[in-house]
PyMOL CGO cylinders between C-alpha atoms (Angstrom):
from pymol import cmd
from pymol.cgo import CYLINDER

trace = [
    CYLINDER, -54.37, 38.53, 17.49, -56.37, 41.67, 16.82, 0.3, 1, 1, 1, 1, 1, 1,
    CYLINDER, -56.37, 41.67, 16.82, -58.69, 42.17, 13.90, 0.3, 1, 1, 1, 1, 1, 1,
    CYLINDER, -58.69, 42.17, 13.90, -58.94, 45.72, 12.61, 0.3, 1, 1, 1, 1, 1, 1,
    CYLINDER, -58.94, 45.72, 12.61, -62.33, 46.59, 11.20, 0.3, 1, 1, 1, 1, 1, 1,
    CYLINDER, -62.33, 46.59, 11.20, -62.16, 49.03, 8.32, 0.3, 1, 1, 1, 1, 1, 1,
    CYLINDER, -62.16, 49.03, 8.32, -64.72, 51.81, 8.55, 0.3, 1, 1, 1, 1, 1, 1,
    CYLINDER, -64.72, 51.81, 8.55, -66.09, 53.34, 5.41, 0.3, 1, 1, 1, 1, 1, 1,
    CYLINDER, -66.09, 53.34, 5.41, -65.62, 57.10, 5.43, 0.3, 1, 1, 1, 1, 1, 1,
    CYLINDER, -65.62, 57.10, 5.43, -68.05, 59.28, 3.59, 0.3, 1, 1, 1, 1, 1, 1,
    CYLINDER, -68.05, 59.28, 3.59, -66.50, 61.94, 1.36, 0.3, 1, 1, 1, 1, 1, 1,
    CYLINDER, -66.50, 61.94, 1.36, -66.01, 65.17, 3.28, 0.3, 1, 1, 1, 1, 1, 1,
    CYLINDER, -66.01, 65.17, 3.28, -68.19, 68.02, 2.12, 0.3, 1, 1, 1, 1, 1, 1,
    CYLINDER, -68.19, 68.02, 2.12, -66.07, 71.14, 1.93, 0.3, 1, 1, 1, 1, 1, 1,
    CYLINDER, -66.07, 71.14, 1.93, -68.07, 74.10, 3.18, 0.3, 1, 1, 1, 1, 1, 1,
    CYLINDER, -68.07, 74.10, 3.18, -66.57, 76.97, 5.16, 0.3, 1, 1, 1, 1, 1, 1,
    CYLINDER, -66.57, 76.97, 5.16, -67.25, 76.80, 8.88, 0.3, 1, 1, 1, 1, 1, 1,
    CYLINDER, -67.25, 76.80, 8.88, -69.00, 80.17, 8.73, 0.3, 1, 1, 1, 1, 1, 1,
    CYLINDER, -69.00, 80.17, 8.73, -71.65, 78.70, 6.38, 0.3, 1, 1, 1, 1, 1, 1,
    CYLINDER, -71.65, 78.70, 6.38, -72.65, 75.91, 8.77, 0.3, 1, 1, 1, 1, 1, 1,
    CYLINDER, -72.65, 75.91, 8.77, -75.81, 76.87, 10.62, 0.3, 1, 1, 1, 1, 1, 1,
    CYLINDER, -75.81, 76.87, 10.62, -79.10, 75.32, 11.66, 0.3, 1, 1, 1, 1, 1, 1,
    CYLINDER, -79.10, 75.32, 11.66, -80.82, 76.41, 8.43, 0.3, 1, 1, 1, 1, 1, 1,
    CYLINDER, -80.82, 76.41, 8.43, -78.62, 74.32, 6.11, 0.3, 1, 1, 1, 1, 1, 1,
    CYLINDER, -78.62, 74.32, 6.11, -80.67, 71.14, 6.40, 0.3, 1, 1, 1, 1, 1, 1,
    CYLINDER, -80.67, 71.14, 6.40, -79.25, 69.33, 3.38, 0.3, 1, 1, 1, 1, 1, 1,
    CYLINDER, -79.25, 69.33, 3.38, -75.71, 69.75, 4.68, 0.3, 1, 1, 1, 1, 1, 1,
    CYLINDER, -75.71, 69.75, 4.68, -76.62, 68.57, 8.18, 0.3, 1, 1, 1, 1, 1, 1,
    CYLINDER, -76.62, 68.57, 8.18, -78.36, 65.45, 6.86, 0.3, 1, 1, 1, 1, 1, 1,
    CYLINDER, -78.36, 65.45, 6.86, -74.98, 64.09, 5.74, 0.3, 1, 1, 1, 1, 1, 1,
    CYLINDER, -74.98, 64.09, 5.74, -73.82, 64.09, 9.35, 0.3, 1, 1, 1, 1, 1, 1,
    CYLINDER, -73.82, 64.09, 9.35, -76.88, 62.42, 10.91, 0.3, 1, 1, 1, 1, 1, 1,
    CYLINDER, -76.88, 62.42, 10.91, -77.70, 58.71, 10.93, 0.3, 1, 1, 1, 1, 1, 1,
    CYLINDER, -77.70, 58.71, 10.93, -81.15, 57.51, 9.97, 0.3, 1, 1, 1, 1, 1, 1,
    CYLINDER, -81.15, 57.51, 9.97, -81.94, 57.24, 13.69, 0.3, 1, 1, 1, 1, 1, 1,
    CYLINDER, -81.94, 57.24, 13.69, -81.09, 60.89, 14.32, 0.3, 1, 1, 1, 1, 1, 1,
    CYLINDER, -81.09, 60.89, 14.32, -77.70, 60.44, 15.95, 0.3, 1, 1, 1, 1, 1, 1,
    CYLINDER, -77.70, 60.44, 15.95, -74.71, 62.58, 15.02, 0.3, 1, 1, 1, 1, 1, 1,
    CYLINDER, -74.71, 62.58, 15.02, -72.08, 60.60, 13.12, 0.3, 1, 1, 1, 1, 1, 1,
    CYLINDER, -72.08, 60.60, 13.12, -68.72, 60.47, 14.91, 0.3, 1, 1, 1, 1, 1, 1,
    CYLINDER, -68.72, 60.47, 14.91, -65.65, 62.28, 13.68, 0.3, 1, 1, 1, 1, 1, 1,
    CYLINDER, -65.65, 62.28, 13.68, -63.87, 58.99, 13.10, 0.3, 1, 1, 1, 1, 1, 1,
    CYLINDER, -63.87, 58.99, 13.10, -66.49, 58.05, 10.52, 0.3, 1, 1, 1, 1, 1, 1,
    CYLINDER, -66.49, 58.05, 10.52, -66.94, 61.43, 8.82, 0.3, 1, 1, 1, 1, 1, 1,
    CYLINDER, -66.94, 61.43, 8.82, -63.27, 62.36, 8.66, 0.3, 1, 1, 1, 1, 1, 1,
    CYLINDER, -63.27, 62.36, 8.66, -63.82, 65.94, 9.84, 0.3, 1, 1, 1, 1, 1, 1,
    CYLINDER, -63.82, 65.94, 9.84, -61.30, 67.89, 11.84, 0.3, 1, 1, 1, 1, 1, 1,
    CYLINDER, -61.30, 67.89, 11.84, -62.17, 68.96, 15.40, 0.3, 1, 1, 1, 1, 1, 1,
    CYLINDER, -62.17, 68.96, 15.40, -63.30, 72.51, 14.72, 0.3, 1, 1, 1, 1, 1, 1,
    CYLINDER, -63.30, 72.51, 14.72, -65.49, 71.47, 11.78, 0.3, 1, 1, 1, 1, 1, 1,
    CYLINDER, -65.49, 71.47, 11.78, -67.10, 68.65, 13.76, 0.3, 1, 1, 1, 1, 1, 1,
    CYLINDER, -67.10, 68.65, 13.76, -67.86, 71.00, 16.67, 0.3, 1, 1, 1, 1, 1, 1,
    CYLINDER, -67.86, 71.00, 16.67, -69.53, 73.45, 14.33, 0.3, 1, 1, 1, 1, 1, 1,
    CYLINDER, -69.53, 73.45, 14.33, -71.62, 70.68, 12.77, 0.3, 1, 1, 1, 1, 1, 1,
    CYLINDER, -71.62, 70.68, 12.77, -72.58, 69.35, 16.21, 0.3, 1, 1, 1, 1, 1, 1,
    CYLINDER, -72.58, 69.35, 16.21, -73.64, 72.79, 17.43, 0.3, 1, 1, 1, 1, 1, 1,
    CYLINDER, -73.64, 72.79, 17.43, -75.74, 73.38, 14.29, 0.3, 1, 1, 1, 1, 1, 1,
    CYLINDER, -75.74, 73.38, 14.29, -77.47, 70.00, 14.61, 0.3, 1, 1, 1, 1, 1, 1,
    CYLINDER, -77.47, 70.00, 14.61, -78.35, 70.60, 18.25, 0.3, 1, 1, 1, 1, 1, 1,
    CYLINDER, -78.35, 70.60, 18.25, -79.76, 74.05, 17.44, 0.3, 1, 1, 1, 1, 1, 1,
    CYLINDER, -79.76, 74.05, 17.44, -81.80, 72.63, 14.55, 0.3, 1, 1, 1, 1, 1, 1,
    CYLINDER, -81.80, 72.63, 14.55, -83.27, 69.98, 16.86, 0.3, 1, 1, 1, 1, 1, 1,
    CYLINDER, -83.27, 69.98, 16.86, -84.43, 72.60, 19.34, 0.3, 1, 1, 1, 1, 1, 1,
    CYLINDER, -84.43, 72.60, 19.34, -86.15, 74.67, 16.69, 0.3, 1, 1, 1, 1, 1, 1,
]
cmd.load_cgo(trace, "trace")
């Protein structure tokens, strides 16, 4: 018997992919845990292209 754990998804913030960059700190904070890890796509509910853009922006923001 398998038990399925329900994950709580946060509401998706609808912003065009072109507007996601390393300067939009308030947007990127929704996709980072309190420990600084990037939240997985399964939890955030983003599609693949949106999640890749968010990931790239977070990594660039960390470097700067």
